[in-house]
DSSP file (Angstrom, degrees, kcal/mol; ACC not computed):
  #  RESIDUE AA STRUCTURE BP1 BP2  ACC     N-H-->O    O-->H-N    N-H-->O    O-->H-N    TCO  KAPPA ALPHA  PHI   PSI    X-CA   Y-CA   Z-CA
    1    1 A M              0   0    0      0, 0.0     2,-0.4     0, 0.0    50,-0.2   0.000 360.0 360.0 360.0 137.1  -28.6  205.2   27.5
    2    2 A A  E     -A   50   0A   0     48,-2.5    48,-2.9     2,-0.0     2,-0.4  -0.844 360.0-150.3-109.3 145.7  -31.1  208.1   28.1
    3    3 A I  E     +A   49   0A   0     -2,-0.4     2,-0.3    46,-0.2    46,-0.2  -0.962  29.8 151.6-115.8 132.8  -30.6  211.7   27.1
    4    4 A R  E     -A   48   0A   0     44,-2.4    44,-2.8    -2,-0.4     2,-0.2  -0.914  50.5 -71.8-148.8 171.6  -32.3  214.4   29.1
    5    5 A A  E     -A   47   0A   0     -2,-0.3    42,-0.2    42,-0.2     2,-0.1  -0.481  58.7-109.3 -67.6 140.4  -32.0  218.0   30.2
    6    6 A A        -     0   0    0     40,-2.9     2,-0.3    -2,-0.2    40,-0.1  -0.352  31.3-156.7 -71.3 152.4  -29.3  218.5   32.8
    7    7 A R    >   -     0   0    0     -2,-0.1     3,-2.1     1,-0.0     4,-0.4  -0.810  34.4-101.0-122.8 166.0  -30.0  219.3   36.4
    8    8 A E  G >  S+     0   0    0      1,-0.3     3,-1.5    -2,-0.3     4,-0.3   0.847 120.6  63.1 -57.0 -34.2  -28.0  221.0   39.0
    9    9 A A  G 3  S+     0   0    0      1,-0.3     4,-0.3     2,-0.1    -1,-0.3   0.674  97.3  59.4 -65.2 -15.7  -27.2  217.6   40.5
   10   10 A D  G <> S+     0   0    0     -3,-2.1     4,-2.4     1,-0.2     3,-0.3   0.577  78.2  90.7 -87.1 -10.9  -25.4  216.7   37.2
   11   11 A I  H <> S+     0   0    0     -3,-1.5     4,-2.7    -4,-0.4     5,-0.2   0.880  82.8  52.9 -59.0 -42.2  -22.9  219.6   37.4
   12   12 A A  H  > S+     0   0    0     -4,-0.3     4,-2.1    -3,-0.3    -1,-0.2   0.912 112.3  45.4 -60.7 -41.7  -20.2  217.6   39.3
   13   13 A A  H  > S+     0   0    0     -4,-0.3     4,-2.4    -3,-0.3    -1,-0.2   0.885 111.6  52.6 -69.0 -37.9  -20.3  214.8   36.7
   14   14 A I  H  X S+     0   0    0     -4,-2.4     4,-2.8     2,-0.2    -2,-0.2   0.933 110.9  47.1 -61.4 -45.9  -20.2  217.3   33.8
   15   15 A I  H  X S+     0   0    0     -4,-2.7     4,-1.7     1,-0.2    -2,-0.2   0.901 110.2  53.3 -63.6 -40.6  -17.1  219.0   35.3
   16   16 A E  H  < S+     0   0    0     -4,-2.1    -1,-0.2    -5,-0.2    -2,-0.2   0.923 112.5  43.7 -60.2 -44.5  -15.5  215.6   35.8
   17   17 A I  H >< S+     0   0    0     -4,-2.4     3,-1.9     1,-0.2    -2,-0.2   0.925 111.1  54.4 -66.0 -44.4  -16.1  214.7   32.1
   18   18 A E  H 3< S+     0   0    0     -4,-2.8    -1,-0.2     1,-0.3    -2,-0.2   0.806 110.0  48.2 -59.9 -29.9  -15.0  218.1   31.0
   19   19 A R  T 3< S+     0   0    0     -4,-1.7    -1,-0.3    -5,-0.2    -2,-0.2   0.150  76.6 142.3-100.2  18.2  -11.7  217.7   32.9
   20   20 A T    X   -     0   0    0     -3,-1.9     3,-2.4     1,-0.1     4,-0.4  -0.385  67.8 -93.6 -56.2 131.3  -10.9  214.2   31.6
   21   21 A P  T 3  S+     0   0    0      0, 0.0    -1,-0.1     0, 0.0    -2,-0.0  -0.234 113.5  25.2 -52.4 131.9   -7.1  214.1   31.0
   22   22 A G  T >  S+     0   0    0     -3,-0.1     3,-1.2     0, 0.0     4,-0.2  -0.048  97.2  91.4 102.3 -29.4   -6.3  214.9   27.4
   23   23 A F  G X>  +     0   0    0     -3,-2.4     3,-2.2     1,-0.2     4,-1.6   0.773  68.9  76.4 -68.1 -24.6   -9.4  217.0   26.8
   24   24 A E  G 34 S+     0   0    0     -4,-0.4   116,-1.1     1,-0.3   115,-0.9   0.706  86.0  63.5 -61.8 -17.7   -7.6  220.2   27.9
   25   25 A R  G <4 S+     0   0    0     -3,-1.2    -1,-0.3   113,-0.2    -2,-0.2   0.711 110.1  37.7 -74.5 -19.5   -5.9  220.2   24.5
   26   26 A F  T <4 S+     0   0    0     -3,-2.2    85,-0.4     1,-0.3     2,-0.3   0.753 121.9   4.6-109.4 -29.5   -9.2  220.6   22.7
   27   27 A F     <  -     0   0    0     -4,-1.6   112,-1.0    -9,-0.1    -1,-0.3  -0.989  66.7-107.4-154.5 163.3  -11.4  223.0   24.7
   28   28 A G        -     0   0    0     -2,-0.3     2,-0.3   110,-0.2   111,-0.1  -0.098  35.6-110.8 -80.2-176.1  -11.5  225.2   27.8
   29   29 A W        -     0   0    0    109,-0.1     2,-0.4   110,-0.1    -1,-0.1  -0.892  14.7-140.0-119.9 148.4  -13.3  224.6   31.0
   30   30 A F        -     0   0    0     -2,-0.3     2,-0.1     1,-0.0   -12,-0.0  -0.823  25.0-119.6-100.7 147.7  -16.3  226.2   32.6
   31   31 A S     >  -     0   0    0     -2,-0.4     4,-2.5     1,-0.1     5,-0.2  -0.325  30.9-104.0 -75.3 167.2  -16.4  226.9   36.3
   32   32 A E  H  > S+     0   0    0      1,-0.2     4,-2.5     2,-0.2     5,-0.2   0.905 124.4  52.0 -58.6 -41.6  -19.1  225.4   38.5
   33   33 A D  H  > S+     0   0    0      2,-0.2     4,-2.3     1,-0.2    -1,-0.2   0.884 108.5  50.5 -63.9 -38.3  -20.9  228.8   38.6
   34   34 A E  H  > S+     0   0    0      2,-0.2     4,-2.0     1,-0.2    -2,-0.2   0.924 110.6  48.7 -65.4 -43.4  -20.7  229.0   34.8
   35   35 A H  H  X S+     0   0    0     -4,-2.5     4,-1.3     1,-0.2    -2,-0.2   0.921 111.3  50.4 -61.2 -42.5  -22.2  225.5   34.4
   36   36 A R  H  X S+     0   0    0     -4,-2.5     4,-0.8     1,-0.2     3,-0.4   0.909 108.8  52.1 -61.2 -42.2  -25.0  226.4   36.9
   37   37 A A  H >X S+     0   0    0     -4,-2.3     4,-0.9     1,-0.2     3,-0.6   0.865 103.0  58.7 -63.9 -36.1  -25.7  229.6   35.0
   38   38 A H  H >< S+     0   0    0     -4,-2.0     3,-0.5     1,-0.2    -1,-0.2   0.870  98.8  60.1 -60.1 -36.0  -26.1  227.6   31.7
   39   39 A L  H 3< S+     0   0    0     -4,-1.3    -1,-0.2    -3,-0.4    -2,-0.2   0.818 114.1  33.9 -64.3 -30.8  -28.9  225.6   33.3
   40   40 A S  H << S+     0   0    0     -4,-0.8    -1,-0.2    -3,-0.6    -2,-0.2   0.446  91.4 108.0-104.2  -1.3  -31.0  228.6   33.9
   41   41 A D    X<  -     0   0    0     -4,-0.9     3,-1.8    -3,-0.5    -4,-0.0  -0.666  60.1-150.7 -80.1 120.4  -30.0  230.6   30.8
   42   42 A P  T 3  S+     0   0    0      0, 0.0    -1,-0.1     0, 0.0    -4,-0.1   0.672  96.4  62.0 -65.6 -14.0  -32.9  230.7   28.3
   43   43 A D  T 3  S+     0   0    0     21,-0.1    21,-1.9    22,-0.1    20,-1.2   0.613 101.9  65.1 -81.9 -13.1  -30.3  230.9   25.5
   44   44 A C  E <   - B   0  62A   0     -3,-1.8     2,-0.4    -6,-0.2    18,-0.2  -0.756  55.8-165.5-114.9 154.7  -28.8  227.5   26.4
   45   45 A R  E     - B   0  61A   0     16,-2.0    16,-2.9    -2,-0.3     2,-0.5  -0.985  11.0-164.6-132.0 127.9  -29.8  223.9   26.5
   46   46 A V  E     - B   0  60A   0     -2,-0.4   -40,-2.9    14,-0.2     2,-0.4  -0.966   9.3-170.4-115.1 122.8  -27.6  221.5   28.5
   47   47 A L  E     -AB   5  59A   0     12,-2.8    12,-2.2    -2,-0.5     2,-0.4  -0.860   4.2-166.0-111.7 144.9  -28.1  217.8   27.7
   48   48 A V  E     -AB   4  58A   0    -44,-2.8   -44,-2.4    -2,-0.4     2,-0.5  -0.975  11.3-147.7-127.2 148.4  -26.8  214.8   29.6
   49   49 A M  E     -AB   3  57A   0      8,-2.4     7,-3.9    -2,-0.4     8,-1.1  -0.955  24.6-175.6-109.6 128.7  -26.6  211.2   28.6
   50   50 A E  E     -AB   2  55A   0    -48,-2.9   -48,-2.5    -2,-0.5     2,-0.4  -0.940  17.1-171.7-129.7 152.4  -26.9  208.8   31.5
   51   51 A E  E >  S- B   0  54A   0      3,-2.4     3,-2.1    -2,-0.4    -2,-0.0  -0.991  79.6  -7.3-139.3 129.3  -26.7  205.1   31.9
   52   52 A D  T 3  S-     0   0    0     -2,-0.4     3,-0.1     1,-0.3    -1,-0.1   0.860 131.0 -55.3  52.1  38.6  -27.6  203.3   35.2
   53   53 A G  T 3  S+     0   0    0      1,-0.2     2,-0.4     0, 0.0    -1,-0.3   0.436 114.8 113.6  79.6   0.1  -27.9  206.7   36.9
   54   54 A A  E <  S-B   51   0A   0     -3,-2.1    -3,-2.4   -41,-0.0     2,-0.4  -0.894  70.7-119.6-110.1 134.0  -24.4  207.8   35.9
   55   55 A V  E     +B   50   0A   0     -2,-0.4    -5,-0.3    -5,-0.2     3,-0.1  -0.554  31.0 176.6 -70.5 124.5  -23.8  210.7   33.5
   56   56 A Q  E     -     0   0A   0     -7,-3.9    23,-3.9    -2,-0.4    24,-0.5   0.519  62.2 -13.1-107.0 -11.3  -21.8  209.4   30.5
   57   57 A G  E     -BC  49  78A   0     -8,-1.1    -8,-2.4    21,-0.3    -1,-0.3  -0.972  56.6-151.0-176.8 168.0  -21.6  212.6   28.5
   58   58 A F  E     -BC  48  77A   0     19,-2.5    19,-2.4    -2,-0.3     2,-0.3  -0.985   0.7-158.2-150.9 159.7  -23.0  216.1   28.0
   59   59 A A  E     -BC  47  76A   0    -12,-2.2   -12,-2.8    -2,-0.3     2,-0.5  -0.997   5.6-156.5-140.1 142.6  -23.7  218.7   25.4
   60   60 A L  E     -BC  46  75A   0     15,-2.9    14,-2.2    -2,-0.3    15,-1.5  -0.985  12.4-173.4-121.4 121.9  -24.1  222.5   25.6
   61   61 A L  E     -BC  45  73A   0    -16,-2.9   -16,-2.0    -2,-0.5     2,-0.3  -0.905   3.9-173.2-114.4 143.4  -26.1  224.3   22.9
   62   62 A R  E     +BC  44  72A   0     10,-2.6    10,-3.3    -2,-0.4   -18,-0.2  -0.939  49.6  61.9-133.5 155.4  -26.4  228.1   22.7
   63   63 A G     >  +     0   0    0    -20,-1.2     4,-1.2    -2,-0.3     6,-0.4   0.539  50.4 128.3 112.1  11.2  -28.3  230.6   20.6
   64   64 A F  T  4 S+     0   0    0    -21,-1.9   -21,-0.1     2,-0.1   -20,-0.1   0.736  94.2  16.7 -71.0 -20.9  -32.0  229.8   21.3
   65   65 A V  T  4 S+     0   0    0    -22,-0.2     3,-0.3     3,-0.0    -1,-0.1   0.719 140.8  28.9-111.6 -45.7  -32.6  233.5   22.1
   66   66 A T  T  4 S+     0   0    0      1,-0.2    -2,-0.1   -23,-0.1   -23,-0.0   0.489  96.7  86.5 -98.6  -5.0  -29.6  235.4   20.6
   67   67 A G  S >< S-     0   0    0     -4,-1.2     3,-0.7   -24,-0.1    -1,-0.2   0.620  76.6-144.5 -78.8 -13.0  -28.7  233.1   17.7
   68   68 A E  T 3  S-     0   0    0     -3,-0.3    -4,-0.1     1,-0.3     3,-0.1   0.910  82.1 -34.5  49.5  48.3  -31.1  234.5   15.1
   69   69 A G  T 3  S+     0   0    0     -6,-0.4    35,-2.8     1,-0.1    36,-1.8   0.550 122.9 103.8  86.6   8.0  -31.6  231.1   13.6
   70   70 A H  E <   - d   0 105A   0     -3,-0.7     2,-0.4    -7,-0.3    36,-0.2  -0.936  51.2-167.8-126.8 106.9  -28.1  229.9   14.2
   71   71 A I  E     - d   0 106A   0     34,-2.2    36,-2.7    -2,-0.5     2,-0.5  -0.784  11.2-146.1 -96.4 136.9  -27.7  227.4   17.1
   72   72 A R  E     -Cd  62 107A   0    -10,-3.3   -10,-2.6    -2,-0.4     2,-1.1  -0.876  11.3-142.2-107.1 130.9  -24.1  226.7   18.3
   73   73 A L  E     +Cd  61 108A   0     34,-3.3    36,-0.6    -2,-0.5   -12,-0.2  -0.806  28.2 177.0 -82.5 101.9  -22.9  223.4   19.7
   74   74 A N  E     +     0   0A   0    -14,-2.2     2,-0.3    -2,-1.1   -13,-0.2   0.779  60.7   1.0 -84.0 -28.0  -20.7  225.0   22.4
   75   75 A R  E     +C   60   0A   0    -15,-1.5   -15,-2.9    -3,-0.1     2,-0.3  -0.954  54.4 173.6-160.7 139.7  -19.5  221.7   24.0
   76   76 A L  E     +C   59   0A   0     -2,-0.3     2,-0.3   -17,-0.2   -17,-0.2  -0.931  16.2 160.7-147.4 125.0  -19.9  218.0   23.5
   77   77 A A  E     -C   58   0A   0    -19,-2.4   -19,-2.5    -2,-0.3     2,-0.4  -0.996  21.9-156.0-148.7 140.6  -18.0  215.4   25.5
   78   78 A A  E     -C   57   0A   0     -2,-0.3   -21,-0.3   -21,-0.2   -22,-0.1  -0.912  23.5-131.0-114.7 143.9  -18.4  211.8   26.4
   79   79 A R  S    S+     0   0    0    -23,-3.9   -22,-0.1    -2,-0.4    -1,-0.1   0.893 105.0  29.7 -58.1 -41.3  -16.8  210.1   29.4
   80   80 A T  S >  S-     0   0    0    -24,-0.5     3,-1.1    -3,-0.1     5,-0.4  -0.853  86.3-149.1-123.9  94.6  -15.5  207.3   27.2
   81   81 A P  T 3  S+     0   0    0      0, 0.0    -4,-0.0     0, 0.0    -2,-0.0  -0.273  77.4  34.8 -60.7 146.1  -14.8  208.4   23.6
   82   82 A G  T 3  S+     0   0    0      1,-0.0     0, 0.0     0, 0.0     0, 0.0   0.436  87.3  96.2  94.3   0.2  -15.2  205.8   20.9
   83   83 A N  S <  S-     0   0    0     -3,-1.1    -1,-0.0     0, 0.0     0, 0.0   0.343 100.1-102.8-104.8   8.0  -18.2  203.9   22.3
   84   84 A G  S  > S+     0   0    0     -4,-0.1     4,-2.1    -6,-0.0     5,-0.2   0.313  92.5 112.9  94.0  -9.2  -20.9  205.7   20.4
   85   85 A A  H  > S+     0   0    0     -5,-0.4     4,-2.4     1,-0.2     5,-0.2   0.910  77.4  51.5 -63.6 -42.0  -22.1  207.9   23.2
   86   86 A G  H  > S+     0   0    0      1,-0.2     4,-2.7     2,-0.2    -1,-0.2   0.887 108.5  51.6 -62.1 -39.1  -20.9  211.1   21.5
   87   87 A Q  H  > S+     0   0    0      2,-0.2     4,-2.6     1,-0.2    -1,-0.2   0.914 110.1  48.4 -64.5 -42.8  -22.7  210.2   18.3
   88   88 A R  H  X S+     0   0    0     -4,-2.1     4,-2.1     2,-0.2    -2,-0.2   0.907 112.6  48.7 -64.6 -40.5  -26.0  209.6   20.2
   89   89 A L  H  X S+     0   0    0     -4,-2.4     4,-2.8     2,-0.2    -2,-0.2   0.925 111.6  49.8 -62.9 -44.2  -25.5  213.0   22.0
   90   90 A L  H  X S+     0   0    0     -4,-2.7     4,-2.6     2,-0.2    -2,-0.2   0.914 109.3  51.3 -62.7 -43.4  -24.8  214.7   18.7
   91   91 A D  H  X S+     0   0    0     -4,-2.6     4,-1.9     1,-0.2    -1,-0.2   0.918 113.4  45.2 -58.7 -43.7  -27.9  213.2   17.0
   92   92 A H  H  X S+     0   0    0     -4,-2.1     4,-2.4     2,-0.2    -2,-0.2   0.902 111.2  52.9 -67.6 -40.8  -30.0  214.4   19.9
   93   93 A A  H  X S+     0   0    0     -4,-2.8     4,-2.8     1,-0.2    -2,-0.2   0.900 108.1  51.1 -62.2 -40.9  -28.4  217.8   19.9
   94   94 A K  H  X S+     0   0    0     -4,-2.6     4,-2.5     2,-0.2    -1,-0.2   0.927 110.1  49.6 -61.6 -44.1  -29.1  218.2   16.1
   95   95 A A  H  X S+     0   0    0     -4,-1.9     4,-0.5     1,-0.2    -2,-0.2   0.904 112.8  46.9 -62.1 -41.6  -32.8  217.3   16.7
   96   96 A I  H >X S+     0   0    0     -4,-2.4     3,-0.8     2,-0.2     4,-0.5   0.925 112.4  50.4 -65.1 -44.8  -33.0  219.9   19.5
   97   97 A A  H >< S+     0   0    0     -4,-2.8     3,-0.5     1,-0.2    -2,-0.2   0.911 116.6  39.5 -60.7 -43.8  -31.3  222.6   17.5
   98   98 A F  H 3< S+     0   0    0     -4,-2.5    -1,-0.2     1,-0.2    -2,-0.2   0.406  89.1  93.5 -90.9   3.7  -33.6  222.1   14.5
   99   99 A E  H << S+     0   0    0     -3,-0.8    -1,-0.2    -4,-0.5    -2,-0.2   0.890  74.6  72.4 -59.9 -39.7  -36.7  221.6   16.5
  100  100 A A  S X< S-     0   0    0     -4,-0.5     3,-2.0    -3,-0.5     0, 0.0  -0.666  83.4-140.6 -78.2 125.8  -37.4  225.3   16.2
  101  101 A P  T 3  S+     0   0    0      0, 0.0    -1,-0.1     0, 0.0    -2,-0.0   0.740  99.2  63.8 -59.2 -21.8  -38.6  226.1   12.6
  102  102 A S  T 3  S+     0   0    0      2,-0.0     2,-0.5   -32,-0.0    -4,-0.1   0.645  76.4 103.6 -78.5 -13.4  -36.5  229.3   12.7
  103  103 A T    <   +     0   0    0     -3,-2.0   -33,-0.2     1,-0.2     3,-0.1  -0.582  36.5 164.3 -74.1 120.2  -33.2  227.4   13.1
  104  104 A Q        +     0   0    0    -35,-2.8    49,-2.3    -2,-0.5     2,-0.3   0.617  62.6  28.7-105.9 -20.6  -31.4  227.5    9.7
  105  105 A R  E     -dE  70 152A   0    -36,-1.8   -34,-2.2    47,-0.2     2,-0.5  -0.997  53.1-161.2-149.8 137.6  -27.9  226.5   10.8
  106  106 A F  E     +dE  71 151A   0     45,-2.6    45,-2.5    -2,-0.3     2,-0.3  -0.986  31.1 174.7-115.3 123.4  -26.3  224.4   13.6
  107  107 A W  E     +dE  72 150A   0    -36,-2.7   -34,-3.3    -2,-0.5     2,-0.3  -0.822  14.6 178.8-133.6 167.3  -22.6  225.3   13.9
  108  108 A L  E     -dE  73 149A   0     41,-2.3    41,-2.4    -2,-0.3     2,-0.4  -0.980  22.4-131.0-158.7 164.2  -19.6  224.6   16.1
  109  109 A R  E     + E   0 148A   0    -36,-0.6     2,-0.3    -2,-0.3    39,-0.2  -0.971  27.2 179.1-120.6 140.6  -16.0  225.4   16.6
  110  110 A V  E     - E   0 147A   0     37,-2.3    37,-3.1    -2,-0.4     2,-0.1  -0.996  37.2 -98.8-142.4 145.1  -13.4  222.6   17.1
  111  111 A A  E >   - E   0 146A   0    -85,-0.4     3,-2.1    -2,-0.3    35,-0.3  -0.422  30.9-132.5 -60.5 132.5   -9.7  222.5   17.6
  112  112 A E  T 3  S+     0   0    0     33,-2.6    -1,-0.2     1,-0.3    34,-0.1   0.800 106.7  58.9 -58.9 -27.6   -8.0  221.7   14.2
  113  113 A T  T 3  S+     0   0    0     32,-0.4     2,-1.8     1,-0.2    -1,-0.3   0.568  80.3  91.5 -79.3  -7.2   -5.9  219.1   16.0
  114  114 A N    <>  +     0   0    0     -3,-2.1     4,-2.4     1,-0.2     5,-0.2  -0.542  49.6 164.5 -87.8  73.9   -9.0  217.2   17.2
  115  115 A S  H  >  +     0   0    0     -2,-1.8     4,-2.3     1,-0.2    -1,-0.2   0.827  68.4  57.6 -64.8 -33.7   -9.1  214.9   14.2
  116  116 A R  H  > S+     0   0    0     -3,-0.2     4,-1.9     2,-0.2    -1,-0.2   0.954 111.2  42.1 -61.5 -49.2  -11.5  212.4   15.9
  117  117 A A  H  > S+     0   0    0      1,-0.2     4,-2.7     2,-0.2     5,-0.2   0.916 112.8  53.4 -65.1 -43.2  -14.2  215.1   16.5
  118  118 A R  H  X S+     0   0    0     -4,-2.4     4,-2.6     1,-0.2     5,-0.2   0.905 108.3  50.6 -59.4 -41.3  -13.6  216.7   13.0
  119  119 A H  H  X S+     0   0    0     -4,-2.3     4,-2.4     2,-0.2    -1,-0.2   0.916 110.6  49.3 -62.2 -43.4  -14.2  213.3   11.4
  120  120 A V  H  X S+     0   0    0     -4,-1.9     4,-1.1     2,-0.2    -2,-0.2   0.931 112.6  47.1 -62.2 -45.8  -17.4  212.8   13.4
  121  121 A Y  H  <>S+     0   0    0     -4,-2.7     5,-2.2     1,-0.2     3,-0.5   0.921 113.2  47.9 -64.8 -43.1  -18.7  216.2   12.4
  122  122 A E  H ><5S+     0   0    0     -4,-2.6     3,-1.6     1,-0.2    -1,-0.2   0.899 109.5  53.3 -63.9 -39.7  -17.9  215.8    8.7
  123  123 A R  H 3<5S+     0   0    0     -4,-2.4    -1,-0.2     1,-0.3    -2,-0.2   0.747 106.2  56.1 -65.0 -22.8  -19.5  212.3    8.8
  124  124 A N  T 3<5S-     0   0    0     -4,-1.1    -1,-0.3    -3,-0.5    -2,-0.2   0.159 127.1 -95.0 -97.7  16.9  -22.6  214.0   10.2
  125  125 A G  T < 5S+     0   0    0     -3,-1.6    27,-0.3     1,-0.3     2,-0.2   0.417  75.3 144.0  90.6  -2.2  -23.0  216.5    7.3
  126  126 A F      < -     0   0    0     -5,-2.2     2,-0.4    -6,-0.2    -1,-0.3  -0.530  38.0-147.4 -71.5 136.9  -21.2  219.5    8.9
  127  127 A M  E     -F  150   0A   0     23,-3.0    23,-2.1    -2,-0.2     2,-0.4  -0.873  19.6-111.3-107.8 137.6  -19.2  221.5    6.3
  128  128 A L  E     +F  149   0A   0     -2,-0.4    21,-0.3    21,-0.2     3,-0.1  -0.532  39.0 172.9 -64.9 121.2  -16.0  223.3    7.0
  129  129 A E  E     -     0   0A   0     19,-3.4     2,-0.3    -2,-0.4    20,-0.2   0.749  58.2  -8.9-101.5 -32.9  -16.8  227.0    6.8
  130  130 A A  E     -F  148   0A   0     18,-1.5    18,-3.0     2,-0.0     2,-0.5  -0.990  50.1-134.0-163.3 153.3  -13.6  228.6    8.0
  131  131 A R  E     -F  147   0A   0     -2,-0.3    16,-0.2    16,-0.2    14,-0.0  -0.970  20.9-161.6-111.0 131.8  -10.2  228.0    9.5
  132  132 A L  E >   -F  146   0A   0     14,-3.6    14,-2.3    -2,-0.5     3,-1.8  -0.847  10.7-145.6-118.6  93.4   -9.4  230.4   12.3
  133  133 A P  E 3  S-     0   0A   0      0, 0.0    12,-0.1     0, 0.0    11,-0.1  -0.344  87.8  -1.1 -58.8 134.4   -5.6  230.5   13.1
  134  134 A N  E 3  S+     0   0A   0      1,-0.1    11,-0.3     9,-0.1    10,-0.0   0.829  92.3 146.5  53.9  34.4   -5.0  231.1   16.8
  135  135 A G  E <   +     0   0A   0     -3,-1.8     2,-0.3     9,-0.3    10,-0.2   0.505  56.5  24.0 -82.7  -4.6   -8.8  231.3   17.1
  136  136 A G  E     -F  144   0A   0      8,-1.8     8,-2.9    -4,-0.1     2,-0.4  -0.950  63.5-130.0-152.2 171.4   -9.1  229.7   20.6
  137  137 A V  E     -F  143   0A   0     -2,-0.3     6,-0.2     6,-0.3  -109,-0.2  -0.997  24.9-138.1-128.8 128.0   -7.3  229.0   23.9
  138  138 A S    >   -     0   0    0      4,-2.9     3,-2.1    -2,-0.4  -110,-0.2  -0.256  32.0-102.9 -76.1 168.7   -7.2  225.5   25.4
  139  139 A A  T 3  S+     0   0    0   -112,-1.0  -114,-0.1  -115,-0.9  -111,-0.1   0.770 124.5  62.7 -62.1 -25.0   -7.7  224.9   29.1
  140  140 A A  T 3  S-     0   0    0   -116,-1.1    -1,-0.3     2,-0.1     3,-0.1   0.490 121.2-111.2 -77.9  -2.5   -3.9  224.4   29.2
  141  141 A G  S <  S+     0   0    0     -3,-2.1     2,-0.3     1,-0.3    -2,-0.1   0.559  72.5 138.4  85.6   8.4   -3.7  228.1   28.1
  142  142 A E        -     0   0    0      1,-0.0    -4,-2.9     0, 0.0     2,-0.3  -0.677  57.4-119.0 -89.7 140.6   -2.3  227.3   24.7
  143  143 A T  E     - F   0 137A   0     -2,-0.3     2,-0.3    -6,-0.2    -6,-0.3  -0.618  38.0-168.4 -73.7 133.6   -3.4  229.1   21.6
  144  144 A V  E     - F   0 136A   0     -8,-2.9    -8,-1.8    -2,-0.3    -9,-0.3  -0.934  24.1-115.6-127.9 149.0   -5.1  226.7   19.2
  145  145 A D  E     -     0   0A   0     -2,-0.3   -33,-2.6   -11,-0.3   -32,-0.4  -0.621  35.9-148.3 -78.4 142.0   -6.2  226.9   15.6
  146  146 A I  E     -EF 111 132A   0    -14,-2.3   -14,-3.6    -2,-0.3     2,-0.5  -0.885  11.4-154.1-118.2 142.2   -9.9  226.5   15.2
  147  147 A A  E     -EF 110 131A   0    -37,-3.1   -37,-2.3    -2,-0.4     2,-0.5  -0.969  14.9-149.9-110.3 129.8  -12.0  224.9   12.5
  148  148 A R  E     -EF 109 130A   0    -18,-3.0   -19,-3.4    -2,-0.5   -18,-1.5  -0.892  16.7-173.5-103.3 127.3  -15.6  226.3   12.2
  149  149 A Y  E     -EF 108 128A   0    -41,-2.4   -41,-2.3    -2,-0.5     2,-0.3  -0.871   4.6-167.7-118.4 150.0  -18.2  223.9   10.9
  150  150 A G  E     -EF 107 127A   0    -23,-2.1   -23,-3.0    -2,-0.3     2,-0.5  -0.991  10.9-158.9-137.6 149.0  -21.9  224.4   10.0
  151  151 A L  E     -E  106   0A   0    -45,-2.5   -45,-2.6    -2,-0.3     2,-0.2  -0.985  18.7-145.0-125.7 118.1  -24.8  222.2    9.2
  152  152 A L  E  >  -E  105   0A   0     -2,-0.5     4,-2.4   -27,-0.3     3,-0.4  -0.518  21.4-119.1 -82.3 150.2  -27.7  223.7    7.3
  153  153 A R  H  > S+     0   0    0    -49,-2.3     4,-3.0     1,-0.2     5,-0.2   0.886 113.3  55.8 -52.9 -43.0  -31.3  222.7    8.0
  154  154 A E  H  > S+     0   0    0    -50,-0.3     4,-2.1     1,-0.2    -1,-0.2   0.885 108.9  46.3 -61.6 -39.3  -31.7  221.4    4.4
  155  155 A V  H  > S+     0   0    0     -3,-0.4     4,-2.7     2,-0.2     5,-0.2   0.930 113.2  49.2 -67.9 -45.4  -28.7  219.0    4.7
  156  156 A W  H  X S+     0   0    0     -4,-2.4     4,-2.0     1,-0.2    -2,-0.2   0.919 111.9  48.8 -60.1 -44.7  -29.9  217.8    8.1
  157  157 A Q  H  X S+     0   0    0     -4,-3.0     4,-0.6     2,-0.2    -1,-0.2   0.912 113.0  47.5 -62.5 -42.4  -33.4  217.2    6.8
  158  158 A F  H >< S+     0   0    0     -4,-2.1     3,-0.6    -5,-0.2    -2,-0.2   0.924 115.6  44.0 -64.0 -44.9  -32.1  215.3    3.8
  159  159 A E  H 3< S+     0   0    0     -4,-2.7    -1,-0.2     1,-0.2    -2,-0.2   0.756 114.8  48.3 -75.0 -24.4  -29.7  213.2    5.9
  160  160 A S  H 3<        0   0    0     -4,-2.0    -1,-0.2    -5,-0.2    -2,-0.2   0.457 360.0 360.0 -95.8   0.2  -32.3  212.4    8.6
  161  161 A A    <<        0   0    0     -3,-0.6    -1,-0.2    -4,-0.6    -2,-0.1   0.473 360.0 360.0 -79.4 360.0  -35.0  211.4    6.1
């Protein structure tokens, strides 16, 4: 599987993955226009993982202009959870986030009920920073409790050495 910057031709596959049944419990959806805007926004990086020409997952990072040294993993989803694609995307996203010497922290928000994702983030050195009751709204329109995690550069460097 190869990971590369997303292109406009990838938007349909990204939307398809984002709308996988069951994912609506964990995060909201972006419209096609919002996804298109992310591709040209200098504050964002959109990554896709593809295999045999088909997009298998994507990640959206924000804060390259406005983050003041704090890059946010805004979305990460794999077409088939549990096959390692999400881990490879996360590893690549961490490398992209910390590529800039000014990045001190890579952070994310995740639904507290998304135990699979929380386990992956904790296994990857992210530390629970805060619990935000009613901190988000799912695509289904339900209010969800959010857990905010952060990974400091020093931890990432130590773990990736």
